[in-house]
C-alpha positions as CSV (number, residue, x, y, z in Angstrom):
1,M,26.9,20.9,9.5
2,T,24.2,20.8,12.0
3,E,20.1,21.3,11.1
4,F,20.0,24.5,12.2
5,E,22.9,25.4,10.3
6,K,20.9,23.8,7.4
7,A,17.7,25.7,8.0
8,D,19.4,29.2,8.3
9,H,20.2,30.3,4.5
10,N,21.7,33.9,4.9
11,G,23.8,32.8,8.1
12,S,22.2,35.0,10.1
13,G,22.2,33.1,13.5
14,D,18.1,33.0,13.4
15,I,15.8,31.4,11.6
16,D,13.8,34.2,10.3
17,Q,10.5,33.5,8.4
18,A,11.3,32.9,5.1
19,E,13.4,30.1,5.9
20,W,10.4,28.7,8.4
21,D,8.0,29.2,5.5
22,A,10.8,27.2,3.1
23,L,10.9,24.3,5.9
24,D,7.2,24.2,6.1
25,L,6.9,23.8,2.6
26,E,9.6,21.1,2.2
27,D,7.9,19.6,5.1
28,R,4.7,19.4,3.8
29,R,6.0,18.2,0.0
30,R,8.0,15.3,2.0
31,R,4.3,14.3,3.5
32,L,2.7,14.6,0.4
33,D,4.9,12.1,-1.2
34,D,4.8,9.6,1.7
35,E,0.8,9.8,1.2
36,D,1.2,9.5,-3.0
37,S,3.5,6.1,-2.2
38,K,1.8,4.8,0.6
39,R,-1.4,4.9,-1.5
40,D,0.3,3.4,-4.5
41,Q,1.7,0.3,-2.2
42,Q,-2.0,-0.4,-1.1
43,R,-3.2,-0.2,-4.7
44,S,-0.5,-2.5,-5.8
45,M,-1.6,-4.9,-3.3
46,V,-5.2,-4.8,-3.6
47,W,-4.5,-5.4,-7.0
48,F,-2.4,-8.6,-6.3
49,A,-4.8,-9.8,-4.0
50,L,-7.6,-9.4,-6.6
51,S,-5.3,-10.9,-8.9
52,G,-4.6,-13.9,-6.7
53,M,-8.4,-13.9,-6.0
54,L,-9.4,-14.8,-10.0
55,L,-6.2,-16.9,-10.6
56,Y,-7.0,-19.2,-7.3
57,P,-9.4,-21.4,-9.1
58,F,-8.1,-21.5,-12.4
59,S,-4.8,-23.0,-10.3
60,I,-7.3,-25.9,-8.9
61,M,-8.3,-26.8,-12.7
62,I,-4.8,-26.9,-14.2
63,T,-3.9,-28.9,-11.4
64,A,-6.9,-31.6,-11.7
65,L,-6.0,-31.4,-15.5
66,V,-2.5,-32.0,-14.4
67,G,-4.0,-35.3,-12.5
68,L,-2.3,-34.0,-9.2
69,E,-5.4,-34.9,-7.0
70,E,-4.1,-34.2,-3.7
71,A,-3.4,-30.7,-4.8
72,V,-6.8,-30.4,-6.2
73,S,-8.4,-31.6,-2.8
74,A,-5.6,-29.5,-0.5
75,L,-6.3,-26.7,-2.6
76,S,-10.1,-26.7,-2.7
77,S,-10.0,-27.3,1.2
78,I,-8.1,-23.8,1.5
79,A,-10.4,-22.1,-0.9
80,G,-13.0,-20.8,1.3
81,V,-10.5,-19.3,4.3
82,Y,-8.3,-17.5,1.2
83,F,-11.5,-16.1,-0.6
84,V,-12.9,-14.7,2.6
85,S,-9.1,-13.4,3.9
86,V,-8.7,-12.0,0.2
87,A,-11.9,-10.5,0.6
88,G,-11.4,-8.7,3.9
89,I,-8.0,-7.3,2.5
90,V,-10.1,-5.8,-0.5
91,G,-13.3,-4.4,1.4
92,V,-10.9,-2.9,3.9
93,F,-8.7,-0.8,1.8
94,F,-11.7,0.0,-0.2
95,G,-13.5,1.3,3.3
96,V,-10.5,3.0,4.4
97,T,-10.5,4.6,1.2
98,N,-13.7,6.0,1.2
99,M,-13.7,6.6,4.9
100,G,-10.6,9.4,3.8
101,K,-12.5,10.9,1.4
102,K,-15.2,12.0,4.1
């Protein structure tokens, strides 16, 4: 069955206005579902980034308590880059979200 035959519900060989409207409605529904899924994925990514940002200092403290001084040094040395990167991800998300509302 071709796409045309799927769209031609009444089998007349032509796609009339009602069938075009049904195709348009289905297209809009799919676009809305895709946009909703995209927003959910972006929101999950931001929450994951924020939770990592909040847990990072605790990982440094835990490695210090365990006595892994080399790990403490490594984690502390990349902390600045990590926080700037995560803040950039979160900032871009909120900026694009607010721009999209206007």
